[in-house]
Each structure stands twice: as C-alpha cells, then as structure tokens.
MINUMAR-882541 format. One record per residue: residue in one letter; x, y, z of N, C-alpha, C, O in turn. Coordinates in steps of 0.001 Angstrom, whole numbers, padded with zeros to 6 digits, always signed. Example, Ala and Ser with C-alpha at 12.3 -4.5 7.8 and 13.67 -1.06 7.14 Angstrom:
BEGIN
A+013190-005690+007800+012300-004500+007800+013200-003300+007800+014236-003319+008465S+012850-002250+007080+013670-001060+007140+012900+000030+007870+013409+001138+008039
REM end
This chain:
BEGIN
M+044862+017084+007472+044623+018516+007511+045543+019136+008543+045592+018662+009678T+046260+020164+008191+047170+020804+009112+046389+021509+010205+045455+022256+009914A+046754+021286+011445+045993+021846+012554+046134+023348+012633+045170+024047+012947D+047343+023863+012348+047571+025302+012489+048055+025864+011171+049231+025740+010829A+047147+026487+010428+047523+027023+009116+048525+028145+009239+049301+028382+008313T+048527+028854+010378+049420+030003+010524+050880+029569+010597+051775+030401+010445A+051141+028272+010829+052520+027801+010890+053121+027623+009504+054327+027407+009383L+052314+027707+008463+052775+027510+007098+052890+028849+006372+052086+029751+006608P+053889+028988+005486+054011+030243+004738+052866+030403+003750+052480+029451+003071H+052333+031601+003676+051297+031968+002697+049989+031216+002918+049193+031076+001990V+049758+030723+004156+048524+030024+004504+047996+030631+005800+048767+030887+006724F+046696+030861+005872+046122+031401+007104+044685+030929+007257+044055+030505+006288D+044172+031006+008476+042788+030663+008761+041924+031901+008570+042166+032934+009195A+040921+031799+007710+040015+032915+007450+038742+032745+008272+038202+031645+008392T+038279+033850+008833+037050+033866+009618+036189+035031+009158+036629+035858+008359A+034964+035096+009662+034093+036220+009316+034710+037539+009765+034505+038571+009124D+035468+037512+010869+036049+038752+011397+037176+039292+010531+037318+040507+010386N+037983+038397+009949+039130+038895+009171+038943+038755+007663+039857+039063+006898F+037765+038294+007224+037587+037977+005807+037731+039208+004912+038365+039140+003859E+037153+040317+005324+037226+041512+004470+038661+041972+004286+039084+042259+003166S+039416+042043+005385+040778+042570+005284+041751+041550+004702+042599+041902+003882E+041636+040282+005120+042634+039293+004748+042337+038568+003439+043237+037984+002836V+041079+038601+002996+040735+037949+001735+040338+038981+000684+040992+039078-000355L+039278+039754+000932+038790+040672-000095+039806+041773-000400+040137+042006-001563Q+040299+042449+000637+041278+043513+000394+042597+042936-000115+043222+043500-001013K+043013+041817+000459+044263+041193+000028+044201+040820-001444+045196+040933-002161S+043018+040367-001903+042897+039898-003278+043017+041013-004295+043204+040745-005482L+042914+042263-003855+043124+043383-004769+044580+043455-005210+044906+044067-006227Q+045446+042821-004429+046877+042830-004750+047408+041440-005086+048216+041283-006001T+046949+040430-004342+047440+039067-004510+046256+038105-004574+045371+038183-003721P+046207+037199-005559+045101+036239-005616+045003+035413-004323+046016+035053-003723V+043782+035128-003919+043546+034347-002704+042740+033099-003060+041658+033194-003640L+043274+031936-002709+042549+030684-002874+041853+030379-001555+042509+030257-000520V+040523+030256-001585+039738+030042-000370+039292+028583-000328+038560+028124-001205D+039738+027864+000692+039462+026431+000831+038455+026217+001962+038783+026415+003132F+037219+025810+001612+036215+025463+002607+036374+023985+002966+036332+023127+002083W+036558+023682+004249+036856+022337+004699+036183+022111+006060+035585+023026+006625A+036289+020897+006568+035811+020581+007916+036628+019415+008458+037183+018627+007692E+036699+019308+009794+037516+018271+010432+037040+016868+010077+037859+015960+009937W+035735+016677+009929+035186+015346+009700+035270+014897+008237+034962+013748+007918C+035690+015810+007350+035618+015581+005900+036858+014832+005400+037960+015380+005398G+036669+013569+004975+037790+012783+004464+038451+013374+003232+039675+013499+003209P+037683+013747+002194+038300+014358+001010+039056+015645+001330+040051+015964+000678C+038580+016388+002341+039289+017624+002729+040709+017306+003192+041640+018079+002966K+040857+016138+003854+042172+015750+004353+043110+015333+003220+044328+015291+003393Q+042531+015027+002065+043350+014747+000878+043746+016048+000178+044898+016221-000220L+042791+016951+000032+043033+018180-000727+043845+019201+000053+044718+019867-000505G+043556+019324+001347+044200+020372+002144+045717+020389+002052+046296+021433+001752P+046389+019248+002305+047854+019256+002237+048396+019616+000852+049464+020217+000739V+047658+019249-000203+048093+019604-001559+048051+021115-001749+048991+021705-002280L+046959+021738-001313+046844+023202-001433+047909+023905-000598+048485+024904-001028E+048165+023380+000593+049170+023993+001468+050570+023864+000849+051369+024798+000911K+050854+022713+000261+052144+022519-000409+052298+023510-001558+053353+024124-001713L+051240+023667-002370+051302+024586-003505+051504+026018-003046+052252+026768-003673A+050845+026409-001956+051022+027766-001438+052489+028023-001115+053011+029109-001368G+053157+026999-000546+054587+027146-000277+055408+027147-001553+056340+027939-001696D+055060+026251-002492+055815+026158-003747+055721+027437-004578+056658+027778-005300Y+054593+028146-004480+054379+029329-005313+054950+030609-004680+054912+031676-005292H+055475+030495-003462+056227+031591-002830+055476+032926-002841+056064+033969-003128G+054186+032892-002528+053439+034141-002414+052760+034604-003685+052164+035681-003696A+052828+033822-004770+052101+034201-005986+050597+034141-005740+049823+034812-006422F+050190+033335-004765+048832+033379-004239+048910+033035-002759+049911+032482-002305V+047868+033355-002005+047807+032938-000608+046593+032038-000428+045609+032146-001160L+046677+031154+000547+045622+030174+000801+044887+030541+002082+045476+030594+003162A+043591+030792+001941+042735+031089+003094+041904+029851+003400+041128+029401+002557K+042059+029298+004593+041357+028080+004975+040157+028448+005852+040298+029123+006871V+038982+027992+005434+037747+028328+006146+037116+027045+006673+036719+026177+005895D+037027+026929+007981+036336+025802+008606+034838+026024+008423+034246+026880+009081A+034229+025253+007529+032828+025483+007163+031878+025279+008341+030811+025891+008379D+032245+024429+009303+031395+024224+010474+031412+025446+011386+030376+025866+011902K+032606+026012+011578+032736+027167+012467+032322+028461+011792+031903+029401+012468E+032432+028530+010470+032152+029767+009731+030980+029547+008776+031119+029681+007560Q+029836+029211+009341+028663+028920+008518+028166+030152+007768+027584+030033+006690Q+028397+031335+008339+028001+032563+007639+028772+032713+006331+028190+033059+005303L+030076+032455+006364+030887+032547+005149+030497+031453+004162+030406+031701+002960A+030267+030249+004666+029871+029156+003777+028548+029481+003084+028362+029159+001911G+027636+030118+003812+026371+030512+003212+026543+031607+002189+025899+031591+001141A+027421+032572+002489+027647+033679+001556+028232+033177+000234+027944+033734-000825F+029050+032125+000297+029653+031553-000910+028788+030446-001510+029159+029841-002516Q+027641+030183-000896+026721+029141-001368+027418+027792-001494+027248+027077-002482V+028201+027461-000478+028912+026186-000456+027911+025063-000201+027230+025057+000825R+027823+024129-001117+026876+023019-001008+027540+021710-000621+026869+020789-000157S+028852+021617-000807+029594+020425-000424+031021+020839-000129+031478+021896-000565I+031712+020008+000606+033117+020290+000899+033944+019037+000600+033474+017908+000741P+035198+019276+000180+035836+020579+000031+035324+021333-001196+034957+020735-002208T+035309+022652-001081+035047+023531-002214+036076+024656-002166+036345+025223-001107V+036643+024968-003318+037706+025971-003406+037265+027088-004340+036732+026835-005420F+037492+028326-003915+037209+029491-004745+038493+030297-004933+039326+030381-004031L+038637+030883-006115+039722+031830-006370+039146+033237-006327+038228+033561-007081V+039682+034072-005445+039223+035454-005307+040321+036379-005835+041454+036351-005354K+039973+037193-006826+040907+038171-007401+040190+039508-007525+039001+039562-007841D+040925+040585-007272+040368+041938-007412+039060+042090-006646+038145+042783-007092G+038979+041432-005481+037833+041618-004613+036596+040826-004973+035536+041060-004393Q+036691+039889-005916+035511+039121-006285+035903+037702-006690+037066+037429-006986I+034906+036794-006699+035158+035410-007069+035458+035338-008561+034665+035793-009386A+036613+034761-008901+037003+034629-010302+036698+033237-010846+036414+033076-012033D+036758+032228-009967+036552+030857-010422+036558+029961-009192+036695+030443-008067G+036411+028669-009403+036450+027742-008292+036243+026319-008759+036002+026066-009940F+036339+025385-007817+036067+023984-008147+035657+023244-006873+036160+023540-005790P+034735+022274-007010+034349+021438-005872+035167+020151-005859+035689+019723-006888G+035270+019547-004690+035898+018238-004595+037416+018272-004654+038043+019327-004554V+037987+017085-004820+039444+016913-004807+039982+016859-006230+039485+016096-007058L+040991+017667-006511+041700+017604-007793+043151+017216-007528+043695+017563-006480P+043785+016508-008454+045216+016218-008296+046042+017491-008432+045593+018489-008996E+047250+017429-007906+048111+018609-007896+048303+019196-009293+048282+020415-009461G+048489+018335-010296+048721+018829-011650+047553+019644-012174+047759+020670-012822Q+046335+019207-011906+045160+019940-012377+045009+021262-011642+044564+022251-012226I+045377+021289-010364+045303+022554-009624+046329+023535-010178+046048+024728-010299R+047506+023042-010512+048512+023916-011132+047990+024485-012458+048208+025658-012759E+047309+023660-013241+046726+024134-014496+045634+025167-014228+045522+026156-014952F+044842+024942-013203+043801+025891-012800+044432+027250-012465+043945+028291-012907L+045499+027232-011694+046191+028475-011338+046797+029141-012569+046698+030356-012743K+047424+028334-013417+048051+028870-014627+047019+029532-015524+047289+030566-016134H+045830+028930-015605+044749+029494-016420+044405+030914-015984+043957+031730-016789H+044618+031194-014722+044311+032526-014194+045571+033381-014026+045576+034358-013276G+046631+033002-014731+047841+033820-014747+048686+033720-013498+049516+034593-013245I+048494+032672-012707+049244+032512-011458+050348+031493-011679+050082+030309-011884E+051580+031956-011638+052748+031098-011839+053603+031125-010576+053561+032104-009831P+054378+030069-010318+055225+030057-009114+056162+031258-009073+056783+031606-010077G+056257+031886-007906+057163+033007-007730+058528+032541-007257+058749+031351-007030E+059425+033478-007112+060772+033174-006627+060820+033371-005123+060197+034300-004609P+061550+032514-004396+061677+032708-002951+062408+033996-002634+063320+034404-003354A+061995+034633-001544+062649+035874-001124+064063+035577-000669+064320+034541-000055T+064983+036485-000968+066372+036324-000554+066851+037604+000099+066214+038651-000008A+067977+037505+000772+068563+038687+001395+068899+039735+000354+068808+040935+000613A+069294+039270-000843+069622+040214-001917+068398+041020-002315+068503+042209-002619D+067212+040364-002315+065986+041075-002650+065740+042201-001661+065355+043305-002046D+065971+041909-000354+065743+042932+000666+066691+044097+000480+066299+045255+000622T+067965+043787+000155+068944+044858-000039+068549+045734-001213+068656+046958-001145E+068089+045103-002298+067699+045850-003487+066518+046752-003201+066459+047882-003684A+065554+046243-002397+064367+047029-002095+064707+048276-001300+064038+049302-001415E+065783+048174-000470+066154+049303+000368+067074+050278-000348+067383+051341+000191A+067515+049940-001543+068454+050798-002258+067783+052103-002691+066566+052164-002866T+068593+053130-002856+068079+054410-003320+067578+054283-004754+068285+053740-005603P+066356+054779-005048+065823+054667-006410+066753+055321-007428+067326+056382-007179L+066889+054672-008571+067754+055192-009624+067075+056337-010358+065848+056407-010429D+067893+057235-010903+067365+058280-011765+066778+057613-013003+067479+056846-013662P+065499+057882-013350+064871+057164-014467+065581+057359-015800+065653+056425-016599H+066105+058552-016055+066813+058795-017323+068118+057999-017376+068490+057474-018426A+068814+057913-016232+070043+057112-016185+069717+055630-016369+070471+054895-017008E+068580+055196-015800+068179+053803-015945+067842+053484-017403+068178+052408-017897V+067185+054411-018083+066873+054211-019508+068164+054074-020310+068278+053189-021158A+069127+054938-020048+070396+054878-020773+071102+053542-020531+071631+052936-021463R+071107+053089-019277+071752+051811-018962+071060+050656-019680+071720+049783-020245L+069745+050654-019655+068997+049549-020271+069109+049572-021793+069111+048518-022429R+069204+050770-022385+069412+050833-023850+070715+050136-024222+070771+049402-025209D+071747+050361-023443+073038+049718-023704+072921+048201-023582+073474+047460-024395E+072191+047741-022552+072063+046299-022342+071240+045649-023458+071546+044536-023886V+070204+046334-023925+069398+045805-025027+070232+045725-026296+070104+044772-027065T+071089+046722-026520+071958+046719-027700+072920+045529-027655+073205+044902-028676Q+073411+045234-026455+074366+044141-026314+073685+042773-026343+074298+041781-026738A+072419+042717-025924+071696+041434-025893+070296+041633-026479+069313+041602-025739P+070191+041836-027792+068906+042172-028412+067859+041054-028341+066676+041302-028572D+068280+039847-028028+067328+038729-027952+066727+038560-026558+065857+037711-026368K+067164+039333-025602+066655+039211-024229+065417+040099-024066+065518+041302-023825D+064255+039470-024205+063009+040231-024126+062775+040823-022737+062117+041856-022616E+063304+040185-021684+063124+040718-020340+063721+042118-020217+063180+042973-019517L+064856+042344-020912+065482+043664-020882+064600+044702-021573+064548+045856-021147K+063917+044299-022625+063034+045230-023331+061839+045601-022457+061372+046740-022488L+061353+044647-021687+060274+044956-020737+060773+045934-019687+060091+046904-019356D+061976+045672-019159+062555+046596-018180+062703+048001-018771+062448+048998-018095L+063114+048066-020033+063297+049360-020683+061959+050082-020852+061881+051293-020647S+060914+049352-021220+059607+050001-021394+059118+050592-020075+058567+051693-020050V+059318+049865-018987+058910+050367-017671+059721+051609-017305+059173+052593-016807A+061029+051556-017555+061888+052707-017242+061513+053917-018087+061526+055044-017593L+061179+053698-019350+060775+054806-020215+059545+055518-019667+059486+056748-019673L+058578+054766-019200+057350+055374-018679+057622+056208-017435+056893+057157-017147R+058661+055859-016707+058991+056639-015509+059609+057993-015863+059709+058874-015008T+060023+058159-017128+060595+059444-017521+059532+060443-017964+059827+061626-018130G+058294+059978-018158+057226+060901-018541+056447+060443-019757+056805+059468-020418A+055373+061171-020040+054447+060785-021112+055089+060848-022492+054639+060164-023411D+056137+061659-022653+056762+061793-023976+057360+060482-024478+057550+060293-025680A+057655+059577-023539+058259+058296-023929+057222+057201-024111+057580+056041-024313A+055936+057550-024042+054875+056539-024062+054863+055740-025359+054679+054523-025332A+055057+056407-026494+054979+055707-027783+056061+054643-027891+055795+053529-028342E+057282+054978-027480+058366+053996-027551+058109+052847-026575+058344+051684-026903A+057628+053175-025382+057331+052137-024390+056249+051191-024906+056343+049977-024730E+055222+051753-025543+054133+050916-026060+054630+050010-027180+054219+048854-027271S+055505+050525-028029+056053+049717-029117+056831+048524-028566+056730+047417-029094L+057602+048749-027511+058350+047658-026883+057411+046627-026269+057639+045423-026391L+056360+047098-025613+055403+046184-024988+054672+045343-026037+054452+044147-025847D+054304+045983-027139+053573+045275-028195+054401+044138-028795+053847+043162-029301A+055712+044266-028737+056592+043268-029354+056976+042136-028403+057689+041214-028798L+056513+042197-027161+056897+041174-026192+056202+039846-026490+055083+039834-027004P+056857+038730-026172+056202+037423-026332+055091+037254-025301+055009+038007-024331A+054236+036255-025522+053035+036081-024701+053360+035880-023222+052622+036361-022363N+054451+035179-022911+054746+034902-021507+055092+036164-020731+054866+036222-019522L+055638+037179-021402+055956+038439-020728+054810+039440-020808+054751+040380-020016A+053913+039247-021746+052794+040183-021888+051874+040153-020682+051169+041127-020416T+051873+039030-019939+051037+038930-018748+051839+039126-017459+051295+038973-016365D+053103+039457-017577+053930+039759-016408+053363+040975-015677+052809+041876-016306D+053501+041001-014355+052968+042125-013568+053503+043460-014066+052776+044454-014106R+054788+043478-014448+055363+044735-014930+054693+045184-016225+054489+046379-016440S+054350+044226-017091+053639+044574-018325+052257+045134-018015+051833+046124-018611L+051557+044498-017081+050234+044973-016709+050297+046372-016114+049434+047208-016382H+051315+046621-015309+051486+047953-014728+051755+048978-015829+051179+050066-015838A+052641+048611-016754+052981+049529-017846+051765+049798-018726+051552+050935-019146R+050970+048781-019011+049762+048960-019824+048782+049897-019125+048147+050736-019765A+048665+049747-017812+047774+050633-017067+048244+052083-017175+047438+052995-017359Q+049564+052284-017060+050117+053634-017192+049857+054186-018586+049482+055349-018737L+050057+053356-019604+049801+053799-020976+048334+054154-021173+048013+055089-021907G+047449+053416-020526+046025+053721-020632+045717+055110-020112+044964+055859-020735F+046298+055460-018965+046077+056800-018415+046701+057877-019307+046133+058956-019479V+047864+057577-019868+048513+058536-020774+047623+058809-021982+047464+059959-022392A+047037+057747-022555+046182+057902-023734+044925+058708-023400+044504+059561-024181V+044332+058436-022243+043121+059175-021835+043455+060647-021614+042720+061531-022054A+044568+060901-020931+044951+062277-020627+045287+063062-021895+045023+064262-021974A+045866+062388-022879+046269+063074-024109+045081+063668-024849+045203+064712-025490D+043927+063005-024762+042739+063462-025492+041778+064251-024614+040702+064641-025066A+042154+064485-023377+041246+065146-022435+041369+066667-022503+042413+067186-022897P+040316+067381-022122+040417+068843-021975+041451+069187-020911+041961+068301-020225S+041756+070454-020776+042730+070887-019781+042219+070576-018377+041017+070430-018154A+043155+070478-017441+042775+070201-016054+041857+071283-015519+040910+070988-014789E+042126+072536-015873+041298+073637-015389+039871+073523-015933+038908+073737-015196A+039735+073190-017207+038404+073035-017792+037649+071900-017121+036441+072002-016904L+038348+070820-016790+037704+069694-016124+037286+070055-014705+036218+069647-014249R+038125+070818-014005+037742+071255-012654+036496+072134-012707+035609+072011-011862Q+036433+073010-013688+035257+073874-013826+034005+073049-014124+032925+073347-013615A+034153+072017-014945+033009+071154-015260+032508+070442-014010+031303+070281-013820I+033439+070016-013157+033056+069315-011931+032420+070278-010938+031473+069913-010241E+032932+071504-010869+032323+072506-009987+030893+072819-010419+030010+073010-009582S+030673+072870-011730+029329+073142-012246+028397+071956-012019+027209+072136-011754D+028939+070745-012122+028128+069536-011949+028981+068476-011260+029690+067732-011937P+028930+068387-009925+029731+067385-009200+029442+065951-009623+030246+065055-009368G+028297+065729-010270+027955+064390-010729+028462+064069-012121+028114+063028-012677D+029283+064950-012699+029862+064709-014018+031015+063719-013869+032171+064121-013733L+030702+062433-013895+031700+061404-013624+032699+061245-014760+033838+060839-014529R+032292+061558-015973+033238+061520-017092+034334+062555-016881+035511+062271-017106A+033951+063766-016447+034953+064802-016174+035863+064377-015023+037067+064636-015056R+035298+063731-014011+036117+063267-012889+037137+062218-013365+038294+062222-012944Y+036683+061329-014245+037591+060299-014756+038743+060928-015553+039905+060565-015372L+038406+061862-016423+039445+062497-017240+040420+063287-016369+041629+063255-016599L+039891+063999-015365+040767+064753-014474+041643+063796-013662+042835+064045-013487G+041055+062701-013166+041842+061732-012413+042964+061137-013242+044080+060963-012753A+042669+060824-014504+043705+060279-015393+044821+061300-015590+045999+060946-015548R+044462+062555-015804+045469+063615-015955+046353+063700-014709+047575+063816-014802Q+045711+063639-013550+046465+063783-012302+047387+062598-012065+048497+062773-011565I+046946+061399-012416+047823+060227-012276+049056+060387-013165+050179+060135-012730V+048838+060807-014411+049950+060984-015352+050892+062083-014882+052105+061983-015067D+050343+063129-014275+051156+064265-013825+051815+064035-012477+052478+064929-011951G+051641+062842-011911+052274+062542-010632+051487+062988-009423+051995+062920-008304Q+050246+063447-009616+049392+063852-008494+048532+062647-008087+047314+062636-008266A+049207+061646-007540+048563+060347-007324+047349+060437-006408+046290+059900-006735E+047484+061101-005277+046370+061125-004329+045171+061872-004900+044029+061465-004689A+045422+062957-005618+044318+063715-006218+043581+062854-007241+042352+062876-007308G+044344+062088-008044+043713+061216-009030+042903+060114-008378+041781+059828-008797L+043472+059493-007349+042755+058441-006634+041476+058972-006000+040461+058277-005958E+041530+060204-005509+040352+060796-004878+039228+060985-005891+038059+060785-005562Q+039570+061369-007121+038547+061497-008160+037893+060140-008452+036674+060054-008604F+038705+059092-008528+038172+057765-008831+037314+057228-007677+036290+056583-007904I+037745+057503-006438+036952+057075-005276+035607+057795-005264+034580+057190-004953E+035611+059075-005598+034350+059819-005636+033432+059279-006724+032216+059232-006539M+033997+058871-007853+033202+058222-008895+032535+056961-008349+031342+056737-008550L+033333+056137-007652+032803+054891-007095+031715+055177-006072+030705+054476-006012R+031928+056210-005273+030954+056563-004246+029628+056996-004866+028562+056680-004337R+029689+057706-005967+028474+058236-006596+027759+057202-007467+026530+057135-007470D+028534+056389-008212+027889+055422-009110+028896+054343-009505+029645+054503-010468R+028906+053249-008756+029893+052191-009019+029685+051531-010383+030625+050958-010935G+028475+051601-010934+028197+050972-012216+028412+051863-013418+028134+051453-014545F+028904+053077-013203+029098+054034-014299+029983+053436-015390+031082+052949-015125E+029475+053486-016625+030198+052980-017792+030793+051587-017538+031997+051365-017668D+029901+050661-017171+030289+049253-016980+031383+049081-015923+032320+048305-016110G+031254+049804-014827+032198+049623-013727+033500+050366-013889+034518+049951-013335L+033495+051461-014639+034728+052233-014861+035377+052724-013564+036604+052695-013470P+034613+053177-012553+035281+053654-011329+036178+052590-010692+037310+052880-010305R+035674+051370-010587+036468+050299-009988+037675+049957-010862+038776+049749-010352K+037468+049901-012168+038577+049602-013074+039653+050678-012991+040846+050376-012973A+039220+051939-012939+040187+053040-012858+041013+052939-011584+042220+053184-011601L+040367+052580-010480+041099+052444-009220+042110+051308-009289+043256+051466-008869I+041690+050164-009817+042610+049024-009900+043798+049345-010796+044933+048994-010470D+043547+050012-011927+044650+050421-012801+045570+051411-012093+046792+051344-012229A+044972+052330-011336+045784+053315-010609+046632+052637-009543+047777+053029-009321F+046079+051615-008876+046861+050898-007866+048086+050240-008495+049117+050084-007840R+047971+049854-009773+049115+049250-010456+050181+050287-010796+051364+049966-010906V+049749+051527-010959+050653+052585-011420+051323+053312-010256+052524+053579-010296V+050545+053631-009221+051058+054429-008104+052075+053613-007307+051809+052461-006962E+053223+054194-007017+054306+053469-006358+054354+053707-004857+055171+053096-004169D+053504+054575-004335+053447+054852-002900+052587+053777-002237+051359+053835-002301A+053230+052799-001603+052501+051657-001043+051521+052077+000049+050423+051527+000144E+051912+053046+000870+051019+053491+001949+049768+054135+001379+048658+053887+001849L+049959+054972+000353+048825+055642-000285+047907+054619-000952+046686+054694-000811V+048486+053672-001673+047687+052641-002327+046898+051842-001287+045711+051577-001479G+047550+051461-000194+046870+050708+000850+045692+051469+001434+044642+050890+001711R+045872+052763+001617+044784+053590+002169+043586+053633+001230+042441+053540+001672Y+043850+053773-000062+042739+053848-001017+042164+052468-001341+041002+052367-001734R+042948+051414-001184+042372+050069-001297+041317+049868-000209+040249+049310-000459R+041636+050333+001000+040681+050184+002106+039424+051002+001849+038317+050550+002139K+039592+052204+001306+038416+053027+000967+037575+052321-000089+036350+052269+000017M+038229+051783-001095+037505+051082-002161+036751+049881-001601+035588+049657-001937S+037415+049117-000750+036790+047940-000162+035572+048316+000664+034545+047640+000599S+035675+049392+001443+034554+049797+002288+033350+050213+001459+032211+050024+001884L+033589+050778+000277+032482+051175-000598+031881+049974-001322+030675+049935-001564L+032714+048997-001667+032228+047842-002418+031589+046794-001526+030655+046107-001941F+032095+046664-000285+031657+045549+000555+031059+046024+001865+030642+045206+002686
REM end
C-alpha cells in the first residue's frame, strides 16, 4: 500500500472533511473510484497498487480516492462497508456501482469500461497551448470542418467535431447536428463531446415547443411553485446563451422539489453543466447543487 497517495497522479486520501468537495462534487465532472482499505489488511495491499497504477494509466479519466477505514469510520459506516477492501464508483454525486475484495487488473478495466470510463491521453504542452488559444469563430469552424469531412468522409471523428461546431452557431443548425450525431458509431456516441451535444439538443427541443419567455416569466410570477414553467424558461435561457439565468431556474427547482418529475431538476442541472462553457460559473452552481443534495 502506498504510504502517501498524494505523491501519485490522480490519487488522493479522502477524509470526512474533504469528502464532499473532493469526492461528491468532483464526481459531478469526473468519476471517482473510492477504495476503502486499512494498514493491517493483506488483500488491500494487493488491490491498492493495482488501483493506483490504473489511475495513472487512465490519465485522469477517473480519480482514485483512498479511505483508511480505521481512521474514517464515519465514512465506512455511511457506505455500509462490511469488509475491506471494498471499492465504490461514484458518478454524478452518487454511488453507481462497486465491488468487494480483490479483482485482477483486467476485470477492473472491464468494470471501468462498463461504466464508460476509458483511458485518457496524457497532457502535453501542445494541449496547454491549444487551451490558451483564442476561441475560433463558430461559423468559420463549421466551414473548415465541412471541407475536412468532404476530403475524408470516412473519418467519423470529424463529423462529431462538425456537429459540435454546428450547435455553437445556434439552434437553426440543430437538425443537421442531430443527424450527424445519429449516424455516429457506438464508440463515439458515448464520447464526452457527443454527450454534451445531446444535452444541448435536448434543451433546443424543449425550448422549441415552449411558450414565449415572457409568458413563462408571467406564469412563474403568478405561481413561483410552477416548476414546469421554470424548467421551460431555464431551457430557453440556456439555448439563448443566458447561462446563469437558466442555471438559477434549475437550482430553484431543486430547492423547491428535488423529486419533481423523477428528478428533473438534478438532471437539468447536470445537462446544463455539460453545455455551459464558463468553467467558473459551472463550478459555482455545482457547489450550490451539492449543498442542496448533500
């Protein structure tokens, strides 16, 4: 068992003090594998290094939270840990799956793959340069990608890039973007960019059939508890680029009734987090969502 998890990439020690921020909130963006272990546990010493190796191999596609079950008995009780090692996968703020005992590396990779977690690419200096570059004009990007698709029609990755670029030009391009997404092979259909694009298309579809923004505001003024009107207005605002206003409607829905329409407030927020590109704004509303849920 590695003595200092913080010395390893994508591995950290989780405690009751940092669990909400480093595991629950983090899992809204990146899956978190939670490993309950103890110093005296022989099987833990077999499993721990395998999990730590995988965390490095996957380059941030998931992070590994290590919980010393002896020191963090409150967390072990909350997860109803009956034996160690026990591993849980936390996604979108809740337990998605888990397994007790020691599994070989191949089975753990299959477990991760089952939940859509594939090894990521290591960060490079080129990635940093690209991130700092000035954003391209969306219409110019669409034109460039159309040319590339014409030249390489068998490259499905380019079609995914084109669908994402089309959505950035506005709702009028939604039908073409959806057609491109529908034609993607299965391996790209679960790509993060596809999920983001699908979330955007969902808001476009809701907004298209919704009453006017003014009518929805009047409905909310007449009845602040009209959560359907809040959802429709929030979807309209997300599509129109009023990200914070839309997020505020969804947060108010969650505050009033988290179970409305089978958890629609939480789903709307998660979809909005995929669509909104302002990282600071998303982080602020993730924290608000977490405080209401946990």
